[in-house]
C-alpha positions, 0 to 999 in steps of 0.5 A, spaced: 871 610 818 872 615 812 878 611 809 884 606 811 891 608 811 894 604 817 891 599 823 894 605 828 887 609 826 882 603 828 880 602 835 878 595 838 871 596 836 873 598 829 877 592 828 871 588 831 866 591 826 870 590 820 871 582 822 864 581 824 861 584 817 866 580 813 863 574 817 856 576 815 858 577 807 861 570 808 855 567 810 851 570 805 849 577 806 848 582 800 850 589 800 850 593 794 854 600 793 854 604 787 860 608 785 867 607 781 873 604 784 880 604 781 886 600 784 892 603 783 898 598 784 905 601 783 908 594 786 906 587 783 901 584 786 896 577 785 892 576 791 891 583 794 889 586 787 885 581 785 881 580 792 880 588 792 877 587 785 873 581 786 870 585 792 868 591 789 865 587 783 861 583 789 859 589 792 856 592 785 861 597 784 864 599 777 872 598 777 876 602 772 882 599 769 889 602 771 896 600 769 902 604 771 905 602 765 900 605 760 898 611 764 901 618 765 905 615 771 910 613 765 910 620 763 913 622 770 906 624 773 906 624 780 902 620 785 898 626 787 896 628 780 894 621 778 889 621 784 887 628 783 885 626 776 881 620 778 878 624 783 876 629 778 873 625 773 868 622 778 872 616 782 869 614 788 874 610 792 882 609 791 885 603 793 893 604 792 899 600 793 906 604 793 913 603 794 914 609 799 912 608 806 906 613 808 905 615 801 898 617 803 900 623 807 901 627 800 894 625 799 890 628 805 887 634 801 883 629 796 876 629 798 875 621 796 877 615 800 884 612 800 885 605 802 892 603 803 893 596 800 900 596 802 906 602 803 913 600 802 915 596 809 910 601 813 903 598 813 898 593 810 891 594 814 887 589 809 892 584 810 892 584 817 884 585 817 883 578 813 888 575 818 884 577 824 878 574 821 881 568 820 884 567 827 877 569 830 873 564 825 878 559 828 878 561 836 872 566 837 877 571 841 884 574 841 885 574 848 891 571 851 892 567 844 899 566 843 902 568 836 908 567 833 910 571 827 917 569 824 921 571 818 923 578 815 920 582 820 924 589 818 921 589 811 914 586 813 908 591 813 904 585 815 908 584 821 908 591 823 900 591 822 899 585 825 903 586 832 899 593 833 892 589 832 893 583 835 896 586 841 891 591 841 886 585 841 889 582 847 893 577 844 900 575 846 905 576 840 912 574 840 917 575 834 922 570 831 927 573 826 935 573 824 938 578 828 939 582 821 932 582 820 929 584 827 926 591 828 927 593 834 922 599 834 917 594 835 916 593 843 915 585 842 920 580 845 924 576 840 924 569 841 927 562 838 922 558 834 924 552 838 923 555 844 915 556 843 913 552 838 909 547 842 905 553 846 903 557 840 896 557 838 898 561 831 904 560 827 904 566 822 910 565 817 913 571 813 916 571 806 923 573 805 923 580 801 929 579 797 927 586 793 927 590 799 934 588 802 938 592 797 944 588 797 944 587 804 946 580 807 941 574 805 941 567 808 942 561 804 935 558 803 936 551 806 940 554 812 934 559 813 929 554 813 933 549 818 933 555 823 927 559 822 922 555 817 916 551 819 919 544 818 915 537 818 919 536 825 916 543 828 909 542 824 909 535 829 910 539 835 905 544 834 898 543 838 893 540 835 889 546 835 894 550 832 894 553 826 899 556 820 898 562 817 902 566 811 900 572 807 903 569 801 906 568 796 910 563 799 917 561 798 916 553 798 921 550 802 924 556 805 919 559 810 915 552 810 915 545 807 912 545 801 907 539 803 905 543 809 902 549 805 896 545 805 896 541 811 891 540 816 893 546 820 894 550 815 889 556 813 893 559 808 888 558 802 883 560 807 886 567 808 886 568 801 878 566 801 877 571 807 881 576 804 875 578 799 870 578 805 874 582 809 875 587 803 868 587 801 867 589 809 872 595 809 869 598 802 862 597 805 864 601 812 868 606 808 862 607 803 857 608 808 862 611 813 861 605 818 854 604 817 851 597 815 
């Protein structure tokens, strides 16, 4: 594992190795890595950016500040030239979020690893891996778990990564979304949320990504909540052992009732906690080339 672009690149063993090391970090394992990391975020972020920086610092790395608004990007510098500059001055790893799908394909000649922190509506591998860790902590397995991913599927890199990984690990994944937001390239069945709510183990809700709709039809918030959101009534129909997940930021009262964000079945803030340990694991695997 020399870098992380897409969940498609990871085998079942890779996925489980990352999850298990993340759990070890959470339990107190200490590993230190010398080196310099830069987090290049060309889209807004709170959780992912801060989580990667926390992970890097916990591993003992030096974090070089980078803001697009005060860099040569503002002068028209290309992504490749920015990354090549950072490589040339001695940076050891780049963590990049970019609005272009598969931006990393133009960086193949770099000699330092690139970790994809989200590419457009393509992939979000670190979010997927922290989701997997959260599910694994809860159930100790993925085989035959019933997972519903509900929301803005067509624009969701989180959905795309999770469908790939969960299916690979043996989960039974279903999707729910308005027809306009369905991604038919995903070979997964679309269902009505009320038809499956009583049977699912994991209810994974997705943010409505208004910034990616480009003026296309969007649903009125209250209508979307009634048709596709997690209401109090649907929450009560979930199994006692079921869990709720959301990559956040949460549109309260749209994807989920506000009072359910921290309900007993919710693992939303647990996902954020696990994000640090998962990203420590990703960095450690890459910097050690997969060796602990």
